[in-house]
C-alpha positions as CSV (number, residue, x, y, z in Angstrom):
1,M,-164.7,165.6,96.3
2,I,-164.9,168.6,94.0
3,G,-161.8,170.0,95.6
4,R,-159.9,166.8,95.1
5,S,-160.9,166.7,91.5
6,F,-159.8,170.3,90.9
7,F,-156.4,169.5,92.4
8,L,-155.9,166.5,90.1
9,L,-156.9,168.5,87.1
10,S,-154.4,171.2,88.0
11,L,-151.7,168.7,88.5
12,L,-152.4,167.1,85.1
13,Q,-152.2,170.4,83.4
14,A,-148.9,171.2,85.1
15,V,-147.5,167.9,84.0
16,M,-148.7,168.4,80.4
17,S,-147.3,171.9,80.4
18,G,-143.9,170.6,81.6
19,E,-143.6,168.5,78.5
20,W,-143.1,171.7,76.4
21,G,-139.6,173.2,76.5
22,A,-136.6,174.3,74.5
23,D,-132.8,174.6,74.9
24,T,-131.6,177.8,73.5
25,P,-128.7,180.1,74.6
26,L,-129.5,183.4,76.2
27,K,-127.0,185.3,73.9
28,V,-125.4,184.7,70.5
29,T,-122.8,186.9,68.8
30,A,-122.2,187.1,65.1
31,Q,-119.8,189.1,62.8
32,N,-121.2,191.4,60.3
33,G,-121.3,189.9,56.8
34,L,-121.1,186.3,58.1
35,C,-123.9,184.2,59.4
36,A,-125.7,184.0,62.8
37,R,-126.4,180.6,64.2
38,I,-128.9,180.2,67.1
39,P,-128.8,176.6,68.4
40,C,-132.2,175.2,69.4
41,H,-133.7,171.9,70.5
42,Y,-137.4,171.8,71.5
43,R,-139.6,169.3,73.4
44,Y,-143.4,168.6,73.2
45,P,-145.9,166.1,74.4
46,S,-145.3,162.6,73.0
47,K,-148.9,162.4,71.8
48,L,-147.9,164.9,69.0
49,D,-145.1,162.8,67.6
50,N,-147.0,161.8,64.5
51,K,-148.6,165.1,63.8
52,P,-147.4,167.5,61.1
53,R,-145.7,170.6,62.5
54,T,-144.6,174.1,61.5
55,G,-141.6,175.9,62.9
56,I,-141.6,179.7,63.2
57,W,-138.9,182.1,64.4
58,Y,-139.8,185.6,65.5
59,K,-137.7,188.6,66.0
60,R,-139.0,190.5,69.0
61,E,-140.5,189.2,72.2
62,S,-144.0,188.9,70.9
63,N,-145.3,186.9,68.0
64,N,-146.8,189.2,65.3
65,K,-146.9,189.0,61.6
66,D,-144.3,191.8,60.9
67,S,-141.7,190.1,63.0
68,V,-141.6,186.7,61.3
69,A,-137.9,185.9,60.6
70,F,-138.5,182.3,59.4
71,H,-141.6,180.2,58.6
72,S,-141.1,176.6,57.6
73,G,-144.6,176.2,56.1
74,I,-145.3,179.5,54.3
75,P,-142.0,181.4,53.5
76,S,-144.0,184.2,52.0
77,V,-145.2,185.4,55.4
78,E,-141.6,186.1,56.4
79,S,-140.5,189.7,56.8
80,T,-139.1,191.2,53.6
81,K,-135.7,191.8,55.2
82,F,-135.3,188.1,56.0
83,H,-136.3,186.7,52.6
84,Y,-133.9,184.0,51.4
85,R,-131.5,184.7,54.3
86,T,-133.0,182.4,57.1
87,R,-133.2,178.6,57.3
88,L,-133.1,175.8,59.8
89,S,-129.8,174.0,60.0
90,G,-131.4,170.7,61.4
91,I,-134.6,168.6,60.8
92,L,-137.7,169.9,62.6
93,R,-139.1,166.4,63.2
94,D,-135.8,165.5,65.0
95,N,-136.5,168.2,67.5
96,D,-133.8,170.5,65.9
97,C,-135.0,174.0,65.6
98,S,-131.6,175.7,65.1
99,L,-131.9,179.0,63.1
100,V,-129.3,180.3,60.6
101,I,-129.3,183.9,59.3
102,D,-126.9,184.4,56.4
103,N,-125.2,187.7,55.6
104,V,-126.1,189.1,58.9
105,T,-126.2,192.8,59.4
106,Q,-126.4,195.2,62.3
107,Q,-130.2,195.5,61.6
108,D,-130.6,191.8,62.5
109,A,-129.5,192.3,66.1
110,G,-132.2,191.8,68.7
111,P,-134.3,189.1,70.6
112,Y,-135.4,185.9,68.9
113,F,-137.7,183.1,70.1
114,F,-139.1,179.9,68.5
115,R,-142.8,178.7,68.1
116,V,-144.1,175.4,66.9
117,E,-147.6,174.7,65.6
118,F,-148.9,171.1,65.2
119,G,-151.8,169.9,63.1
120,G,-155.0,169.8,65.1
121,G,-154.5,173.1,66.9
122,D,-151.7,172.3,69.3
123,R,-149.1,175.1,69.4
124,Y,-146.5,176.5,71.8
125,S,-144.2,179.6,71.9
126,Y,-140.9,179.0,73.7
127,H,-140.2,182.2,75.4
128,S,-136.7,181.4,76.2
129,V,-135.5,184.4,74.3
130,T,-132.1,184.5,72.7
131,Q,-130.4,187.9,72.3
132,L,-128.4,188.3,69.0
133,S,-125.5,190.8,68.9
134,V,-123.7,191.8,65.6
135,T,-120.1,192.9,65.7
136,D,-117.6,194.1,63.0
137,F,-116.1,191.5,60.7
138,T,-112.7,190.7,62.2
139,D,-112.0,187.1,61.0
140,K,-109.0,186.8,58.7
141,P,-107.5,184.1,56.6
142,T,-104.3,182.4,57.7
143,I,-101.2,182.1,55.5
144,F,-99.0,179.1,56.4
145,P,-95.3,180.1,55.6
146,A,-93.3,177.7,53.5
147,E,-89.6,177.6,52.7
148,L,-89.0,179.5,49.5
149,V,-85.7,179.1,47.7
150,A,-84.7,181.4,44.8
151,G,-85.2,179.8,41.4
152,K,-87.1,176.7,42.8
153,P,-90.9,176.2,42.6
154,G,-92.6,176.5,46.0
155,I,-96.2,176.6,47.4
156,M,-98.0,178.8,49.9
157,T,-101.2,177.8,51.6
158,C,-104.0,180.1,52.8
159,S,-107.1,178.9,54.7
160,F,-110.2,180.3,56.3
161,N,-112.5,178.6,58.8
162,T,-116.2,179.3,59.4
163,T,-119.3,177.6,60.8
164,C,-121.4,179.2,58.1
165,D,-122.4,176.8,55.4
166,G,-124.5,179.2,53.4
167,T,-122.7,181.8,51.2
168,A,-119.2,180.5,50.5
169,P,-116.3,182.9,50.8
170,T,-113.9,183.5,48.0
171,L,-110.1,183.3,48.6
172,T,-107.8,185.3,46.3
173,W,-104.0,186.1,46.2
174,V,-102.2,189.3,45.7
175,T,-98.6,188.5,44.6
176,P,-95.6,190.5,43.4
177,A,-96.4,192.2,40.1
178,D,-94.2,189.9,37.9
179,E,-95.5,186.7,39.5
180,P,-99.0,186.0,38.2
181,P,-101.0,183.9,40.7
182,S,-101.7,180.3,40.0
183,A,-103.8,178.7,42.7
184,S,-106.1,175.7,43.4
185,H,-109.0,175.8,45.8
186,S,-110.7,173.2,48.1
187,V,-113.1,173.0,51.0
188,T,-113.3,170.5,53.9
189,Q,-115.6,170.0,56.8
190,Q,-115.0,168.8,60.3
191,G,-118.1,168.9,62.5
192,D,-119.8,172.2,62.1
193,T,-116.6,173.9,60.9
194,L,-115.9,174.5,57.2
195,T,-112.3,175.1,56.1
196,Y,-111.7,176.9,52.7
197,T,-108.2,176.4,51.4
198,S,-106.2,178.0,48.5
199,V,-102.8,176.7,47.5
200,L,-100.6,179.1,45.5
201,S,-97.7,177.9,43.3
202,L,-94.9,180.3,42.6
203,T,-91.2,180.3,41.7
204,P,-89.5,183.1,43.7
205,A,-86.5,185.1,42.7
206,L,-84.0,186.8,44.9
207,K,-85.6,190.2,44.2
208,H,-88.9,188.9,45.8
209,H,-87.2,188.8,49.2
210,G,-88.9,191.3,51.5
211,Q,-91.9,191.8,49.2
212,N,-95.5,191.2,50.3
213,L,-97.8,188.3,49.6
214,T,-101.5,188.8,50.5
215,C,-104.4,186.3,50.9
216,R,-107.8,187.9,50.8
217,V,-111.2,186.4,51.9
218,R,-114.3,188.0,50.4
219,Y,-118.1,187.8,51.2
220,P,-120.8,189.7,49.4
221,T,-120.6,192.6,51.8
222,V,-117.4,192.3,53.7
223,S,-113.8,191.2,53.2
224,S,-110.5,190.8,55.1
225,E,-106.9,189.9,54.3
226,Q,-103.7,188.6,55.7
227,T,-100.3,189.8,54.5
228,L,-97.0,188.0,54.7
229,T,-93.5,189.3,54.0
230,L,-91.7,186.9,51.8
231,T,-88.4,185.4,53.0
232,V,-86.5,184.0,50.0
233,Q,-83.5,181.8,50.8
234,Y,-80.5,181.6,48.4
235,A,-77.0,180.2,48.1
236,P,-74.0,182.3,49.0
237,A,-72.6,184.8,46.5
238,I,-69.3,186.6,47.0
239,S,-69.8,190.3,47.3
240,W,-68.0,192.9,45.1
241,D,-66.2,194.5,48.1
242,S,-64.0,191.4,48.7
243,G,-60.3,191.9,48.2
244,C,-56.9,192.6,49.8
245,T,-55.1,195.7,51.0
246,H,-51.4,196.1,51.8
247,T,-49.5,198.2,54.3
248,P,-45.8,198.0,55.2
249,E,-46.7,196.1,58.4
250,S,-49.4,193.7,57.1
251,V,-51.6,192.3,54.4
252,T,-55.3,192.0,55.0
253,C,-57.8,190.2,52.8
254,V,-61.5,190.6,53.2
255,C,-64.1,188.0,52.1
256,A,-67.8,189.1,52.1
257,A,-70.7,187.0,50.9
258,R,-74.5,187.4,50.9
259,C,-76.7,184.4,51.6
260,N,-79.9,183.3,53.4
261,P,-79.8,181.6,55.8
262,P,-76.4,183.1,56.8
263,G,-73.5,180.8,55.9
264,E,-70.4,179.5,57.7
265,L,-67.2,181.2,56.6
266,T,-64.0,179.2,56.6
267,W,-60.4,180.1,55.6
268,R,-58.8,177.1,54.0
269,L,-55.1,177.2,54.4
270,P,-52.4,174.7,53.3
271,L,-52.0,173.3,56.8
272,A,-55.3,174.1,58.5
273,N,-58.9,175.4,58.2
274,L,-59.6,178.4,60.3
275,S,-63.0,180.0,61.2
276,G,-64.4,182.3,63.8
277,N,-62.1,184.8,65.6
278,Q,-58.6,183.5,66.3
279,T,-54.9,184.0,65.9
280,R,-52.4,181.5,64.7
281,G,-48.7,182.6,64.4
282,R,-48.6,185.7,62.2
283,L,-52.1,185.0,60.9
284,H,-55.2,186.6,62.5
285,I,-58.8,185.9,61.4
286,W,-61.9,187.8,62.3
287,Q,-65.6,187.1,61.3
288,V,-69.0,188.7,61.8
289,A,-72.5,188.1,60.4
290,S,-75.1,190.9,60.0
291,G,-78.4,190.0,58.4
292,H,-77.7,188.2,55.2
293,L,-74.1,189.4,55.0
294,V,-71.2,187.2,56.2
295,Y,-68.0,189.2,56.6
296,G,-64.5,187.7,57.4
297,S,-60.9,189.0,57.2
298,L,-57.5,187.3,57.2
299,T,-54.5,189.3,58.2
300,L,-50.8,188.4,57.7
301,R,-48.5,190.4,59.8
302,G,-44.9,191.2,59.0
303,G,-41.9,189.6,60.9
304,E,-38.2,188.8,60.8
305,G,-38.6,186.5,57.8
306,G,-40.7,186.6,54.7
307,E,-43.9,184.5,54.4
308,D,-46.3,183.7,51.5
309,V,-49.8,182.3,52.1
310,T,-52.4,181.1,49.7
311,A,-55.9,181.0,51.2
312,L,-59.3,180.0,50.0
313,C,-62.4,181.7,51.5
314,S,-65.4,179.3,51.6
315,V,-68.9,180.4,52.5
316,R,-71.5,177.6,52.7
317,N,-75.1,177.2,53.7
318,R,-77.6,174.4,52.9
319,H,-78.3,175.8,49.5
320,G,-74.7,176.0,48.2
321,E,-71.2,177.2,48.5
322,A,-69.2,180.2,47.2
323,M,-65.3,180.5,47.2
324,F,-62.8,183.3,46.9
325,M,-59.0,182.7,46.6
326,V,-56.4,185.2,47.9
327,Y,-52.6,185.4,48.0
328,L,-50.8,187.1,50.9
329,S,-47.1,187.8,50.8
330,M,-44.8,189.6,53.3
331,E,-41.1,190.2,52.9
332,A,-38.6,190.4,55.8
333,K,-38.3,193.9,57.2
334,S,-34.5,194.1,57.0
335,F,-34.6,192.9,53.4
336,S,-37.2,195.4,52.5
337,I,-35.0,198.3,53.9
338,W,-31.9,197.2,52.0
339,M,-34.1,196.8,48.9
340,A,-35.3,200.4,49.3
341,V,-31.7,201.7,49.7
342,L,-30.5,199.8,46.7
343,L,-33.4,200.9,44.6
344,T,-32.7,204.5,45.4
345,A,-29.0,204.2,44.6
346,G,-29.8,202.5,41.4
347,I,-32.2,205.2,40.3
348,I,-29.5,207.9,41.0
349,L,-26.8,206.0,39.1
350,I,-29.1,205.4,36.1
351,T,-30.0,209.1,36.1
352,E,-26.3,210.2,36.1
353,L,-25.3,207.7,33.4
354,A,-28.2,208.8,31.2
355,G,-27.1,212.5,31.6
356,F,-23.5,211.6,30.7
357,F,-24.5,209.7,27.6
358,I,-26.9,212.4,26.5
359,Y,-24.1,215.0,26.9
360,K,-21.6,212.8,24.8
361,Y,-24.2,212.3,22.2
362,I,-24.9,216.0,21.8
363,Q,-21.2,216.8,21.7
364,R,-20.7,214.2,18.9
365,R,-23.6,215.7,17.0
366,E,-22.1,219.2,17.3
367,D,-18.7,217.9,16.1
368,A,-20.2,216.0,13.2
369,S,-22.3,219.0,12.0
370,G,-19.2,221.1,11.1
371,N,-15.7,220.8,9.7
372,Q,-12.8,220.5,12.1
373,D,-11.0,223.4,10.4
374,I,-13.9,225.8,11.0
375,N,-13.1,228.7,13.2
376,V,-15.5,231.1,14.7
377,L,-14.2,234.6,14.4
378,Y,-15.6,237.7,15.8
379,C,-14.8,240.5,13.3
380,P,-15.0,244.1,14.0
381,H,-16.8,244.6,10.7
382,S,-20.2,243.4,9.8
383,A,-19.6,242.7,6.1
384,P,-21.5,242.8,3.9
385,N,-23.7,245.3,5.9
386,Q,-20.8,247.8,6.5
387,S,-19.7,250.5,4.1
388,A,-16.6,249.6,2.2
389,G,-13.5,251.0,3.7
390,S,-15.4,252.6,6.6
391,G,-13.6,250.6,9.2
392,Q,-16.5,251.3,11.7
393,D,-19.5,249.5,12.7
394,G,-22.9,251.0,12.3
395,P,-24.2,252.8,15.3
396,G,-25.3,250.4,18.1
397,E,-24.6,247.3,16.0
398,E,-23.3,244.2,17.6
399,Q,-20.4,242.3,16.1
400,A,-21.4,239.4,13.8
401,A,-20.0,235.9,14.1
402,V,-18.1,234.9,11.0
403,Y,-17.3,231.3,10.1
404,A,-14.1,230.6,8.1
405,N,-12.5,227.5,6.7
406,L,-8.9,227.6,5.8
407,R,-7.3,225.0,3.7
408,E,-4.2,224.8,1.5
409,V,-4.7,224.3,-2.2
410,P,-2.2,223.6,-5.0
411,S,-1.2,226.3,-7.4
412,S,-3.1,226.4,-10.6
413,G,-0.7,228.5,-12.7
414,D,-0.8,231.7,-10.7
415,T,2.5,233.3,-9.9
416,V,3.8,232.6,-6.5
417,H,7.1,233.0,-4.9
418,S,9.3,230.0,-4.4
419,G,8.9,228.4,-1.0
420,E,5.4,229.8,-0.4
421,G,2.2,227.9,-0.2
422,V,-1.2,229.2,-1.0
423,E,-4.0,229.2,1.5
424,Y,-7.6,229.3,0.3
425,A,-10.3,230.5,2.6
426,E,-14.0,230.4,2.4
427,L,-15.9,232.7,4.6
428,W,-19.6,232.2,5.6
429,F,-21.5,234.8,7.4
430,Q,-25.1,236.1,8.0
431,S,-26.2,239.6,8.6
432,K,-27.9,240.3,11.9
433,Q,-31.5,241.4,11.7
434,G,-31.7,242.1,15.3
435,K,-30.6,240.9,18.7
436,G,-30.3,237.2,19.1
437,A,-29.9,236.6,15.3
438,M,-29.2,232.9,14.4
439,F,-26.2,231.7,12.4
440,Y,-26.7,228.8,10.1
441,N,-24.4,226.1,8.9
442,K,-23.4,226.3,5.3
443,F,-25.2,223.1,4.6
444,H,-28.6,224.3,5.9
445,S,-28.9,228.0,5.6
446,K,-30.1,229.7,2.4
447,Q,-29.2,233.1,3.8
448,L,-25.5,232.3,4.1
449,S,-23.1,234.4,2.0
450,V,-19.7,232.9,0.9
451,W,-16.6,234.9,0.3
452,H,-13.5,233.4,-1.2
453,C,-10.0,234.7,-0.7
454,S,-6.5,233.5,-1.4
455,R,-3.1,234.7,-0.2
456,P,0.4,233.5,0.4
457,K,0.6,231.1,3.2
458,G,0.5,232.8,6.6
459,S,-0.7,236.2,5.3
460,M,-4.5,235.6,5.1
461,R,-6.3,238.5,6.7
462,W,-9.9,239.7,6.7
């Protein structure tokens, strides 16, 4: 009888003991600076439903006063390093004993277990220990790219997800220096996940293409960031190196434009629109795109006959269009050769005619500068530098050029023989001062000497 009673008592204790239990994970990992969340649901005998209770979390595998991480009844008994950092995420009376540790650090790593104490002395320690591990902070915000067009307002969105509902993170932007940030912030929740969002408004310029845009998330002890390289789209713009070059065999015109996204280049001709790489008659087109540069060429080759082409280069993308007009002209080869021959002959003829007229002009000037009766005489004497009656030149002297003008004048009362005329002569000369001395016309030289002489006609002599 006694044995049977002992068996029933042991069975009853086992049943009662089986009513105590908790569901907790064996291992939880948290990032440094964020929060650690240890899920927990506990069970107890139903007779304790209406009794007050206190929930206690311990760090370590044994319950001692120095290892209290959380105390729902007397927070002051918590260990100093956990003050104001630990809390229950659920309601204890609803059997939710989940623990949250905010701003977790490496020192918080270790084993944790839960204990419940009911009024009247019932208490139980759930030794299903959970091991907490703390790793480096690696979570980063996410930037959602948006289409940015030069000169038009645009928005960029950055978000950060977390299950920590304690300390809220701060989202900030780092933008190009000349674009001050203007952002709005919001937070949404779906289940246990909180989403922090920042929306940046900006008006990009072409110079912002390729620059960096950064979104940064910051907690009290840690931070991280995400960087995006801006892609700014813009309408086509004709490049400065567009133009035409000529050779004897062909004319080639180049059309280059920068745009993003790359545009479609088309040559618009009077009878057709050409694009890509193709040849039509004497026209050949070629096109290539490299990055934001679209490059096309149009070549007109020479032939038997001449040809003129007016073409319009059009580069278009979804943001706009740019155009560049060119004119190509090729003459017939035979005509060009004859033109070259005729041009050369014309130049030679003009040169010869110019020389002839210049010669005639100089000759007329020389004739007009003197009298038709002037004679240039080379005298054996250098009057007035020679000695009178010497009849010899000075030693080593060269003969001087003497200018004489002979004309007949009427008699003025002098005695002359019948049948004789009188000739009157004026003689101009200049002494030599050395080799190469210049002789001057009587109208221009102040150094000119004039001798006068008369004689019977036909007997003048110097």
